[in-house]
N, C-alpha and C positions, 0 to 999 in steps of 0.2 A: 397621450401616446405619443413617446419619443419617435422622432425621426426615423433613427434605429429599428425600434420596433415596427412600424409601418412598412418599409422596405423589406421587412425578413419574411413577410407574408409572402414577397415576389419572389424571394431567393429559394432556389434547392438546396436549400441547408444541410440536409439529410447526407447530400454526397461529399461533404468536406471535413467537416470537423465531427460532427457524431460518428460515422464510421470508425474515425482516427481514434475517437475517445474511446469506444467501445473495444478497441483493437488492445488499448490500452490496458484498459481495467480488465479483460478478459485477461490477458498476460498477468497479471496480477494473480490471478486464481490458479493459473499453473505454475509459476513461483511459490507461492503458498503450499500448492498441493507439493512440490517439488522438496521443500525444506523440510514438513511434515514428515514426509517417507524418509528422508535423510537423518532426522532425528530420533525416528524409531527402529529404522533397520538394526539388529545387530552384525549385518554384514560391511566390511568396512571399505571393499571394494565398492559395493553398490552405494555408499554412501561417498566415494571418491566422485563415481560416475553420476550420482546424482547433483551434487556440487558443481561439476562439470555443465550438466543442464541449467542449472540454476545461472550461471556465468553465461553461458546463452542466452537464457531469456532474459535477463536485465541488459545485454548490449541490444536486445530488439525490442525492450522498453526505449532504452536510450535513441534506437531510430525512429521509431515511433512519436517520441517527443520530440526531436528535430523537427519530422515533417510537419508535427502541428506549429510548432515558430514560422517554418517556412510558409505554410498557409496564410498566417497569421499575417507576415507580412506583404502577401500577394492579394488576399482577400479584402478589398473597401471595408464591404458589407458582413458582418457575421452573425450569429444568431444570437447570441449576450456580447455585453462588454467585453472588449479586449482582453481588460484587466484581467477578469475572471475566468475566460479562457487561457490566459497566461498562467494564472494563480492554480487552474485545476491540475494541468497538465504537469507542472513543476511540483503539484504536492503528489500526483499520483507515481512520478517517476522519483521521488523522494523516496515512497515505500519500496518499491524495486530497489532501488539502491541499500536501504537498509536490510531488505531479505538478503540482498546480496554479501553485504557486509557481514552480516550474521552467519553466513553457509563460510564465507571466507576465514573466520575468524576459528572457527570450530577445525578447519583445513591447518591453516598457519600456526595455531598454539597443539596441533595434534591431540586434540581433544575427543576420546573415542566413546568415551561413558558419559552418558547424557541425562542429566538428573531432571527429576519430576518438573521440577521449576521452568524448564528450558522446552520439555515437551508440554506444558499447559499453556505458557504465553506462546508457543508455535502454534498450537491449537486455536488460541485467540487470533493470531496474525491471519491465518487462513479464514476463520471467522468474518473479520474485519474486510479482508477482501473480497467473499462472496458479496457483502453487505453493499462495499463501495462498488463493483461491478453491476449489483441490483437497480442502484441508485443511478448512475451515470448511465444506464441504457433506457430510464424514465424521462433523461430529460429531453428527448428528441419532441414532444410535446407537450409537456408539461403538465398533462391533463390528472397523472397520476401523483399527484403532491403528496398522499399520506403514504405511499408506497417511497419516496424520497425521505420524508421525516420519519418514517418508523424505521429504514436503514441507517440516518443519521443518529438516530437515538440508540440503536444496537451498537453502533459505533463507538459513540459516547460510554457507555455502559462499560461495554469489553474495554474498551483505553484503562478504564478506572479501575477493573478486575487486573489487569496488565501490571497496573502500578501496586496494587497491594502485593500480589504476588512476588515482584520483583524486589520491592521492600523487605519483605519477610525472608527470601531466599539470600540475600544478602548480606541480613544481620543472621540467619544461619551460618553461612561463610564464615563470618567475622567468629561467631563463636565456636563453630566447630572444626573448622579446617585450620590444623596446625601449617601448612606449607603455604609459604608466601605466594610463590609462583602458581598455585593453583587456585590460590584466591583472585589473582588478579588475572589470569585466566578466563574462569569462570564468571565474574564479575564483568569481564569487557563482551563476554558473549551476551548473557543478560542485557546489559545494557542497549546493546546492539539491537536486539531483539524487542525492547520493551520502547525502543526508541521510534520502531515501526510502526509499532500500534499507536502511539503517538501520532506517527504521520498520516495513518488512518483518520486520525481524529482532524488533522488538517484539512484531509477532503472533504469530511463532513460538514466543517466549516464554511467551505468555499462552495458548497451543493447549498447549505442555508443562506448565504448572501445570495448567489443567484436567485433563488426562488423568493426571496424577499422583493428582488429587484423585478423580477420577471412574473409573478405567478398574479 
């Protein structure tokens, strides 16, 4: 057992990093829910309001990530490897960034007609955020390893589904859409959404690394 692992038994570790990680992952669910409502609503003014909500939530996520980095600099003893703490915080923040980026593209490009692929990938993003949150909340004690690994498996499956939907949607855009500007708009939105699912998979990879090192 490493010296860091011995020390962690004597440190109130749940008072610093784990609450911050849980705030960050909980914030992801709010972002995913707001995005899902934004792409499903028929009310343009409501969508505008939701995109502002997403903007605020993304800033909140940035603040939480910054706080994790600050705590990392102040705390000599950490519940798991410092590199993994940094990687996990960064990966969670990346999900928030791409959800935000997707919503921003919808607003900037004045896209009000949401296609089925956009809705499907948005649903998958929310699913991924929920699984990220489930896994992060089990990091406190690492007793329910199966819960974490099951979440990681679902995230990987979700990302594969998103890849398929993205590839098919882009192929259909090129085949059936004659307006080059519309192709660019929708491809950009789809790409940002699909990247958000990639970032969920990055979180799963970090979580699996933590399990290997600490289980």
